[in-house]
C-alpha angles and dihedrals in degrees: 000000000000114000123200122221093268090053092049092050092048091049092050092048090050091048092050091049093049090048091050092048092049092045093049091048093052092044091051091049092050091046090051092048091046090050092050094046094046096047096089093049091047089051090048094051094049096046120091113254111259114247114232113256110264114253113251111268117226113208113233110245121192111204116215117227112262092218118070116235115257115237118208117206118196127187137180095196114127112237111255119246132187114272087224133032121198128195120194113217098177145342121206139167121230131185092205137016121195093332094314118122129198124240117276112284090022136096135194119258113199121196121194107204145167116218120196123196109219095174116123095202113043146008122260115248114204140182136159090287089060092066126064137164129205117218103215094192097053097025093235132142113215131190122220119266097193092127090061092056103066097166137045099044125103096212114002118195099218103142138331146104128281107208124226113291090003136122132223125193129191149108129294121196128210131180107227135171117271093241095052117109110153124064148168118214120208138181114210136186127235091281094052094254112148110242098179139343146188117220134194098038105167122188121171 
């Protein structure tokens, strides 16, 4: 077939058009495939990186000891003791002592005692006013009257001094009511402060 110039030009134009169409089609297909294939990576590059999950935090717990601590208390203080110690040997009632008689309605109460001076500094000075007895029945406090009974006692404690770390024994006389029977004996200092006592003295 012999083509004239116009035919040749038309053929070339047709060929170029077909080539363009085919090339555009392929390019579009590749672009579409490239877009589809690259979508995940594009999404991955634009997303914020995920932070690793924080490790679980365990709260610190301090367990208290089940056994209480033992506290030791030390002291060098010397235990306190009574300045005086009294021992009651006997308690008796008498209607007369060496010719002396009590007032009407009264009777003599005689205590035989031993007094020990525990003081480290001074002797204990005593007199009738140092000794008292409390009548629990009649609620009366009575002072000794030993000094007024000069006779009839073996060893009356009227007045004197008991030296340091020494003992003194003797009898103390009180005038009490006839119906009294329960007493508390006390030794006091010059201010009336009780230094020592003996309770629950019962005499019928």
